[in-house]
C-alpha positions as CSV (number, residue, x, y, z in Angstrom):
1,M,88.4,115.0,101.0
2,S,88.5,118.5,102.5
3,E,91.8,120.2,103.0
4,S,91.1,120.5,106.8
5,M,90.8,116.7,107.1
6,N,93.8,114.7,106.1
7,R,94.0,110.9,105.7
8,R,95.1,110.2,109.3
9,T,92.4,112.5,110.7
10,F,89.8,110.8,108.6
11,L,90.9,107.4,109.9
12,S,90.7,108.6,113.5
13,Y,87.1,109.7,112.9
14,L,86.3,106.2,111.8
15,G,86.7,105.3,115.4
16,T,83.9,107.6,116.6
17,G,81.0,106.3,114.5
18,A,79.1,107.6,111.5
19,A,77.5,110.7,113.2
20,A,80.9,112.1,114.3
21,L,82.4,111.5,110.9
22,A,79.6,113.3,109.1
23,A,79.8,116.2,111.5
24,A,83.6,116.4,111.1
25,S,83.4,117.0,107.4
26,A,80.4,117.6,105.3
27,G,82.6,116.9,102.2
28,L,82.9,113.2,103.2
29,G,79.2,112.3,103.1
30,T,77.4,110.2,105.6
31,L,78.2,106.6,106.5
32,E,75.2,104.5,107.5
33,G,76.3,102.6,110.6
34,K,73.5,100.0,110.4
35,A,72.4,97.3,107.9
36,S,69.8,98.2,105.3
37,A,66.3,97.1,105.7
38,L,66.0,96.4,102.0
39,S,66.6,92.7,102.5
40,S,68.2,90.2,104.8
41,T,71.6,88.8,104.0
42,A,73.5,86.0,105.7
43,D,76.4,88.4,106.4
44,H,77.2,87.8,110.1
45,L,76.6,91.5,110.9
46,F,73.0,91.6,109.8
47,G,70.7,92.1,112.7
48,F,73.6,93.4,114.9
49,S,73.2,97.2,114.4
50,T,76.3,97.6,116.6
51,N,78.0,100.6,114.9
52,R,81.1,99.3,116.5
53,V,84.4,100.5,115.2
54,S,86.5,98.5,113.0
55,G,88.6,101.4,111.7
56,F,90.6,103.9,113.8
57,F,94.0,102.7,112.8
58,E,97.1,104.1,111.3
59,P,97.8,102.5,107.9
60,I,101.0,100.4,107.7
61,A,103.5,100.3,104.9
62,P,104.0,97.1,102.8
63,S,106.5,94.7,104.4
64,K,108.8,91.9,103.3
65,E,109.2,90.6,106.9
66,D,108.4,87.1,108.1
67,K,105.9,88.5,110.4
68,L,102.2,89.3,110.7
69,V,102.5,93.1,110.8
70,L,99.7,95.1,112.3
71,P,99.2,98.8,113.1
72,P,100.3,100.3,116.4
73,R,98.1,99.2,119.4
74,F,96.8,96.0,117.7
75,R,98.0,92.5,118.6
76,Y,97.1,88.9,117.7
77,D,96.9,85.5,119.3
78,V,97.4,82.3,117.3
79,V,94.2,80.3,118.2
80,A,94.9,77.2,116.1
81,A,97.7,76.2,113.8
82,Y,98.5,73.2,111.6
83,D,98.7,69.9,113.5
84,D,97.4,71.3,116.8
85,R,95.2,68.8,118.7
86,I,91.6,70.1,118.7
87,N,89.6,67.5,120.8
88,P,89.9,64.7,123.3
89,A,90.1,62.1,120.4
90,G,93.4,63.7,119.3
91,E,92.2,65.0,115.9
92,K,94.5,67.5,114.4
93,F,93.9,71.0,112.9
94,G,94.2,70.9,109.2
95,Q,96.6,72.6,106.7
96,G,96.0,75.4,104.2
97,C,93.6,77.2,106.5
98,D,91.3,79.5,104.6
99,Y,87.7,80.6,105.4
100,N,86.6,81.2,109.0
101,A,83.1,81.5,110.5
102,Y,82.5,82.2,114.2
103,F,79.4,81.1,116.2
104,P,79.2,82.4,119.7
105,L,78.3,80.0,122.5
106,Q,78.6,82.3,125.5
107,G,78.4,86.0,124.6
108,S,81.1,86.9,122.1
109,D,84.1,85.5,124.1
110,R,83.5,81.7,123.6
111,G,82.3,80.1,120.5
112,L,82.8,77.6,117.7
113,L,85.2,78.5,114.9
114,V,84.7,76.7,111.6
115,T,87.8,76.8,109.3
116,N,88.3,75.5,105.8
117,H,91.5,73.7,104.8
118,E,92.3,74.2,101.1
119,Y,95.4,72.2,100.4
120,T,98.5,70.5,101.8
121,N,102.2,71.2,101.1
122,I,105.7,70.1,102.0
123,F,105.3,70.7,105.8
124,S,102.7,68.0,106.0
125,L,103.5,65.7,103.1
126,G,107.3,66.0,103.0
127,P,109.1,66.1,99.7
128,I,107.3,64.7,96.7
129,H,109.5,62.7,94.3
130,N,108.9,62.6,90.6
131,D,105.4,64.2,91.1
132,Q,104.2,60.9,92.6
133,L,102.6,60.7,96.1
134,T,103.1,57.6,98.2
135,A,100.1,55.9,99.9
136,V,101.0,57.6,103.2
137,Q,101.2,61.0,101.5
138,V,97.8,60.5,99.9
139,E,96.4,59.6,103.3
140,K,97.8,62.8,104.8
141,E,96.5,64.8,101.8
142,L,93.0,63.6,102.5
143,Y,93.3,64.0,106.2
144,Y,94.7,67.5,106.5
145,Q,92.3,69.1,103.9
146,G,88.6,69.7,104.5
147,M,87.3,71.6,107.5
148,S,87.9,72.0,111.3
149,V,85.3,72.8,113.9
150,T,87.1,74.1,117.0
151,E,86.0,75.6,120.3
152,I,87.8,78.8,121.2
153,Y,87.5,81.3,124.1
154,K,89.0,84.5,125.4
155,N,90.5,84.1,128.9
156,E,90.6,86.6,131.8
157,Q,93.8,88.1,130.4
158,G,92.1,88.8,127.0
159,V,94.0,86.1,125.2
160,W,92.2,83.9,122.7
161,K,92.8,80.1,123.2
162,L,91.9,76.8,121.7
163,D,89.9,74.5,124.0
164,P,91.1,70.9,123.2
165,T,88.5,69.4,125.6
166,S,85.6,70.5,123.4
167,T,82.8,68.1,122.7
168,Y,81.9,70.0,119.5
169,A,85.4,70.0,118.0
170,R,85.9,67.7,115.1
171,R,87.5,67.3,111.6
172,I,85.6,67.0,108.4
173,N,87.9,65.8,105.6
174,G,88.6,63.5,102.7
175,F,87.3,60.5,104.6
176,T,84.0,61.9,105.8
177,S,80.8,60.8,104.1
178,F,78.3,63.3,102.5
179,E,74.8,63.1,101.1
180,L,74.2,64.5,97.7
181,T,71.1,66.6,97.1
182,G,69.5,68.2,94.1
183,P,69.4,67.3,90.4
184,A,72.7,65.4,90.2
185,K,71.9,63.1,93.1
186,G,71.8,59.5,91.8
187,S,72.3,60.6,88.2
188,A,74.5,59.2,85.5
189,A,76.5,62.4,85.6
190,V,77.9,61.4,89.0
191,N,77.8,57.6,88.3
192,Q,74.6,57.1,90.2
193,A,76.1,58.3,93.5
194,A,73.7,59.4,96.3
195,K,76.5,59.5,98.9
196,V,80.1,60.3,98.3
197,Q,83.4,60.1,100.2
198,G,85.0,63.3,101.6
199,T,85.5,67.0,101.0
200,F,88.7,68.6,100.1
201,A,90.2,71.7,98.4
202,N,87.8,73.8,100.7
203,C,88.5,77.4,99.9
204,S,86.1,80.1,101.1
205,G,82.5,79.7,102.1
206,G,79.5,81.5,103.7
207,I,76.9,81.3,106.4
208,T,73.2,80.5,105.7
209,L,70.3,82.4,107.2
210,W,69.7,79.3,109.3
211,N,73.2,79.4,110.8
212,T,74.9,76.5,109.0
213,V,78.1,76.8,107.0
214,L,78.5,76.5,103.3
215,S,82.0,75.4,102.3
216,C,83.3,75.5,98.7
217,E,85.3,72.9,97.0
218,E,87.7,74.7,94.6
219,N,90.8,73.1,93.0
220,F,89.8,69.6,93.7
221,Q,91.1,67.9,90.6
222,E,94.7,67.1,91.9
223,T,93.6,65.5,95.2
224,A,90.8,63.5,93.5
225,N,93.4,62.2,91.0
226,H,96.0,61.3,93.7
227,A,93.3,59.4,95.7
228,K,91.7,57.8,92.6
229,L,88.4,59.3,93.6
230,D,85.6,60.1,91.1
231,P,86.1,63.8,90.2
232,T,82.4,64.4,89.7
233,H,81.9,64.0,93.4
234,Y,83.9,67.2,94.1
235,G,83.6,70.8,93.1
236,W,80.3,71.3,94.9
237,V,79.0,73.5,97.7
238,V,79.1,71.6,101.0
239,E,76.8,72.3,104.0
240,I,77.6,71.4,107.6
241,D,76.1,72.3,111.0
242,P,78.8,73.3,113.5
243,K,76.8,71.9,116.4
244,D,75.6,68.7,114.6
245,A,78.3,66.3,113.4
246,Q,75.7,64.1,111.5
247,Y,74.6,66.9,109.2
248,R,76.6,66.8,106.0
249,K,75.4,67.6,102.5
250,K,76.6,68.6,99.0
251,H,74.1,70.7,97.2
252,T,74.3,69.9,93.4
253,A,71.7,72.5,92.4
254,L,74.3,75.2,93.0
255,G,76.5,73.8,90.3
256,R,79.9,72.1,90.1
257,F,83.0,74.3,89.3
258,N,86.0,75.8,91.1
259,H,83.9,77.3,93.8
260,E,85.4,80.2,95.8
261,N,82.6,81.2,98.2
262,T,78.9,81.7,98.7
263,A,77.0,84.9,99.6
264,M,73.4,84.2,100.7
265,G,70.7,86.9,100.7
266,L,66.9,87.2,100.7
267,A,65.0,88.4,97.6
268,S,62.1,90.8,98.0
269,N,59.7,87.9,97.4
270,G,61.2,85.9,100.2
271,R,63.3,83.5,98.1
272,I,66.8,82.5,98.9
273,V,69.5,83.9,96.6
274,V,73.1,82.6,96.6
275,Y,75.9,84.3,94.7
276,M,79.0,82.3,93.7
277,G,82.3,82.8,91.8
278,D,84.3,80.3,89.8
279,D,88.0,80.9,90.7
280,K,89.8,80.3,87.4
281,K,90.7,82.4,84.4
282,D,87.8,83.2,82.0
283,A,85.2,81.8,84.4
284,C,81.7,83.1,85.2
285,V,79.7,84.7,88.0
286,Y,76.6,82.8,89.2
287,K,73.6,83.2,91.3
288,Y,71.0,80.6,92.5
289,I,67.4,81.5,93.3
290,S,65.3,79.0,95.3
291,K,61.8,78.1,94.1
292,G,60.4,78.1,97.6
293,T,60.5,80.9,100.1
294,Y,62.4,81.3,103.4
295,N,60.6,80.7,106.7
296,K,62.7,81.7,109.7
297,A,60.6,79.6,112.0
298,E,61.6,76.4,110.2
299,G,65.3,76.8,111.0
300,R,67.6,74.3,109.4
301,A,64.7,72.8,107.5
302,N,65.1,75.8,105.1
303,A,68.1,73.9,103.7
304,K,65.6,72.2,101.3
305,L,65.6,75.6,99.5
306,L,69.1,74.7,98.2
307,E,67.8,71.6,96.6
308,D,65.3,73.0,94.2
309,G,65.8,76.3,92.4
310,V,67.2,77.9,89.2
311,L,70.9,78.6,88.6
312,Y,71.8,81.7,86.6
313,V,75.0,83.1,85.1
314,A,75.9,86.7,84.6
315,N,76.2,88.3,81.1
316,F,78.0,91.5,81.8
317,K,77.7,92.9,78.3
318,K,73.8,92.7,78.5
319,G,73.5,93.2,82.2
320,Q,71.3,90.1,82.4
321,W,71.2,86.9,84.5
322,L,70.7,83.9,82.1
323,E,69.3,80.6,83.1
324,V,71.7,77.7,83.3
325,T,69.2,74.9,82.7
326,I,68.8,71.9,80.4
327,E,66.1,73.8,78.5
328,A,68.4,76.8,77.9
329,V,71.3,74.6,76.9
330,S,69.2,72.4,74.6
331,K,67.8,75.5,72.9
332,V,71.3,76.8,72.2
333,L,72.5,73.5,70.9
334,S,69.5,73.0,68.6
335,S,70.0,76.4,66.8
336,E,71.1,76.1,63.2
337,H,73.3,79.2,63.9
338,F,75.2,77.5,66.8
339,K,78.9,78.2,67.2
340,V,81.1,76.7,69.9
341,P,81.8,79.7,72.2
342,Y,85.1,80.8,73.5
343,G,86.3,78.6,76.4
344,V,84.5,75.4,75.3
345,S,86.7,72.8,73.7
346,M,84.1,70.2,72.7
347,T,82.4,69.9,69.4
348,K,78.6,70.4,69.0
349,E,78.1,66.7,68.7
350,E,80.0,66.0,71.9
351,L,78.0,68.7,73.7
352,V,74.7,67.3,72.6
353,Q,75.8,63.9,73.9
354,R,76.9,65.4,77.2
355,Y,73.9,67.5,78.1
356,K,70.7,65.4,78.5
357,T,69.5,66.3,81.9
358,Q,69.8,69.0,84.6
359,G,72.1,66.7,86.4
360,D,74.5,66.9,83.5
361,V,74.2,70.7,83.4
362,V,75.1,71.2,87.0
363,T,77.9,68.6,86.9
364,Y,79.5,70.2,83.9
365,C,78.5,73.7,84.8
366,H,81.3,75.8,83.4
367,E,80.8,74.8,79.8
368,A,77.0,75.0,80.2
369,A,77.2,78.6,81.5
370,L,79.3,79.6,78.5
371,L,76.9,77.9,76.1
372,V,74.0,80.0,77.3
373,G,75.9,83.2,77.2
374,G,77.7,83.7,80.5
375,T,80.6,86.2,80.3
376,P,84.1,84.8,80.9
377,T,85.7,87.0,83.6
378,D,89.0,87.4,85.4
379,R,89.0,84.9,88.2
380,P,85.8,85.8,90.2
381,E,86.7,84.9,93.7
382,D,84.9,86.1,96.8
383,I,81.5,87.7,96.4
384,E,79.7,89.5,99.2
385,I,76.3,91.2,99.5
386,S,76.5,94.6,101.2
387,P,74.1,94.6,104.2
388,F,73.8,98.4,103.8
389,D,72.4,98.8,100.3
390,N,72.0,95.3,98.7
391,T,74.8,95.9,96.1
392,V,77.0,92.9,95.4
393,F,80.8,93.1,95.5
394,I,83.0,90.7,93.5
395,C,86.7,90.2,93.7
396,H,88.0,89.7,90.2
397,T,91.5,88.7,91.3
398,N,93.4,88.9,88.1
399,N,93.9,87.4,84.6
400,D,97.3,87.9,83.0
401,T,96.0,86.1,79.9
402,H,94.1,89.3,79.1
403,G,96.5,91.8,80.7
404,N,94.5,92.3,83.9
405,I,97.6,91.9,86.1
406,H,96.3,93.4,89.4
407,G,92.6,92.6,89.3
408,H,89.7,94.7,90.5
409,I,86.6,94.8,92.7
410,T,83.3,94.8,90.7
411,R,80.1,96.2,92.2
412,I,76.7,94.9,90.9
413,F,73.5,96.9,91.2
414,E,70.5,94.6,90.9
415,A,67.4,96.1,89.3
416,Q,65.1,97.7,91.9
417,D,67.6,96.6,94.6
418,N,66.1,93.1,94.3
419,L,68.5,90.2,94.6
420,A,66.2,88.1,92.4
421,A,66.2,90.6,89.5
422,N,66.9,89.4,86.0
423,E,68.8,92.6,85.1
424,F,71.7,94.5,86.7
425,D,74.2,97.2,86.1
426,F,77.8,97.3,87.5
427,E,80.8,99.4,88.1
428,I,84.5,98.9,88.8
429,F,84.5,99.9,92.5
430,A,88.2,99.7,93.0
431,A,91.1,98.6,90.7
432,G,94.3,97.0,91.8
433,G,97.6,98.6,90.9
434,R,100.2,101.1,92.1
435,Q,97.5,103.8,92.2
436,S,95.5,101.9,94.9
437,G,98.4,100.2,96.7
438,F,96.9,96.7,96.5
439,S,97.0,93.9,93.9
440,S,94.9,90.8,93.3
441,P,91.9,91.1,95.7
442,D,90.6,87.9,97.1
443,N,88.3,87.6,100.2
444,L,85.9,90.3,101.4
445,I,84.0,91.2,104.5
446,F,82.0,94.2,105.7
447,D,82.1,95.9,109.1
448,S,79.2,97.8,110.6
449,N,80.6,101.2,109.4
450,A,80.2,100.2,105.8
451,Q,83.9,99.5,105.3
452,L,85.1,96.7,103.1
453,W,87.9,94.6,104.4
454,V,89.9,93.0,101.5
455,V,92.7,90.5,101.5
456,T,95.1,90.0,98.5
457,D,96.3,87.0,96.7
458,I,99.4,87.8,94.8
459,S,101.0,84.5,93.7
460,T,103.9,83.7,96.0
461,S,106.1,83.0,92.9
462,S,105.6,86.7,92.1
463,H,106.2,88.3,95.5
464,N,108.7,91.2,95.4
465,K,109.3,90.7,91.7
466,G,108.6,92.7,88.6
467,V,105.5,94.8,88.7
468,Y,104.6,93.3,92.1
469,K,107.7,94.7,93.9
470,S,105.9,97.7,95.5
471,F,103.2,95.5,97.1
472,M,105.8,93.3,98.9
473,N,104.0,90.5,100.9
474,N,100.3,89.9,100.6
475,G,98.1,92.0,102.9
476,L,94.8,93.1,104.4
477,F,93.2,96.4,103.3
478,V,90.3,98.5,104.4
479,I,88.2,100.3,101.8
480,P,85.3,102.7,102.7
481,T,82.3,102.1,100.5
482,T,80.8,105.5,101.0
483,G,82.0,109.1,101.8
484,G,84.9,111.1,100.5
485,N,87.3,108.2,100.9
486,K,85.1,105.8,99.0
487,G,87.3,103.3,97.2
488,V,90.6,104.4,98.8
489,A,92.5,101.4,100.1
490,M,94.4,101.6,103.4
491,Q,96.7,98.7,104.5
492,F,95.9,97.2,107.9
493,A,98.1,94.1,107.9
494,S,101.0,92.5,106.1
495,A,101.4,88.7,105.9
496,P,104.5,86.6,106.6
497,I,106.7,85.4,103.8
498,D,105.1,83.3,101.0
499,S,101.7,83.5,102.6
500,E,98.3,85.2,102.1
501,L,95.7,86.3,104.6
502,T,92.3,84.6,104.1
503,G,88.9,84.2,105.7
504,P,88.5,87.4,107.7
505,F,85.5,87.3,110.1
506,F,84.5,89.6,113.0
507,T,83.0,88.6,116.3
508,P,79.4,90.0,116.7
509,N,80.6,92.9,118.9
510,E,83.5,93.5,116.5
511,D,86.2,93.6,119.2
512,T,88.1,90.7,117.5
513,L,88.9,89.9,113.9
514,F,89.7,86.3,113.0
515,I,91.8,85.7,110.0
516,S,93.9,82.8,108.5
517,V,97.6,83.0,107.7
518,Q,97.6,80.5,104.8
519,H,100.7,78.7,103.4
520,P,103.6,80.6,105.0
521,G,106.8,79.3,103.6
522,E,105.0,77.9,100.6
523,N,108.1,78.1,98.3
524,T,110.1,75.8,100.6
525,T,111.8,72.9,98.8
526,D,114.2,71.8,101.5
527,L,112.8,71.3,105.0
528,S,116.1,72.1,106.5
529,K,115.9,75.6,104.9
530,P,112.3,76.8,105.2
531,T,111.6,80.2,103.6
532,S,109.3,81.0,106.7
533,T,109.0,79.7,110.2
534,W,105.9,81.7,111.1
535,P,104.4,81.6,113.8
536,H,107.9,81.2,115.2
537,R,107.0,78.8,118.0
538,K,109.8,78.0,120.3
539,G,111.9,75.1,119.0
540,D,109.8,74.8,115.8
541,K,111.7,74.7,112.6
542,I,108.8,74.7,110.1
543,A,106.1,77.1,109.1
544,R,102.5,76.4,110.3
545,C,99.5,78.0,108.7
546,G,97.0,79.1,111.4
547,V,94.1,81.2,112.5
548,V,94.8,84.3,114.5
549,A,92.5,86.6,116.6
550,I,93.4,90.2,116.2
551,S,92.4,92.6,119.0
552,G,92.8,96.3,119.7
553,F,89.7,97.7,118.0
554,K,88.2,100.7,119.8
555,L,84.5,100.3,120.4
556,S,82.2,103.3,120.2
């Protein structure tokens, strides 16, 4: 950065668009304020060359307050919170809100908001005795997880509101039926199931090129165990249509593991590519490439592309994408030089018995990926494709087992900028720690000025302790991806006590940012003494996770 342009001046120029920024300081380089024509992505900004401003703010300092802290001039409305009534049938907004996706109905100011609900806690279940849930608690656990479709709008005063009269609004949860698709459907691996009960542990997600939502089942094991449900029916990528309550699928071709999110793009040959992370220590990064090609005119019928394709895993040492197929697994297991790789606890004989079909491979995907040479990494969470240059950003949140305490953001460069390439290179785009001001990156989103918005996921048990003291509560950060401030994190928001911010999503005109406040007061053990009471509703004595609409962005 030039001496004549300090940090605050730089930020103010983010509010005037790419041309003004370039003119202000040649030393900063040029930001491209429109999406790349290299290939389509399912990022919600693609096709909206708005060059609207998502920056132009004064960075805040870390905070320990039980507040959602924003820069001067910005404000927020709580559009939906745990247990709010969402429709005439009286269905209630879920708990553990995470991913958000917004679909306009009338301009940008009325639309459908799809929200994931990852898990439940003491504020919905009450105290749990001897680690055993009652039948009533199991019912609540299944009900309050899953997804919500709500209708929201901005009124004449500029305040975002929930419309409880909506005919679209509904819950999708642990009681909702789903159709399985792909190689595991009806297979022995899932006990011959073609339809399954429910979705839960829904973490992040993504949007398809045909405007449906992909929701990811992450830490499903505990809820499946509590409800005595078949665990092989969970851990998949779920597809729903916000406008069609009858459309519900689980796509087994995308593999079964602790899914964080999906990032969908279009390869140079017209095939669909879906990137995915597996949110646990020593887990892999995946991508799926469809066999067929995308046809925009077919609309939702393109979903068949998620049923037939090839799943790949990243080998970071070789810079290669390796097939996760029954042929590849069988070849490895038949080698006389076979050794059980790190991260796989089964013997060769047990592995040979497990992997007979592609249905087995996708159902027990984590071990299969390690067998074929996938690289164990440090909790790969959110993955996003840059709509500006086709590079792929991955949040590796952390892995204290190997000393990666604060995590990092990895950037993949596919060969020839083709998302379907077999080879890639990569860099560490930004590293968490004192030097950057953030720790444990989680969800990502781009704005139309090529800035990366990043939320953090420091475990609440570590907040304001040890090496995490300086970061205080979790937050939301903005990181330019080009120019002289490339890779420099600036804090935009600080979350309430015991919470994290999740699921950032802009309206198409970028005048509003939706984001979830997840699990405030999570460390509460006595309901009479909650550690947080956010959002501080009058007379309310508990914390309620919720989705907020942040406004105050200056438009160019």
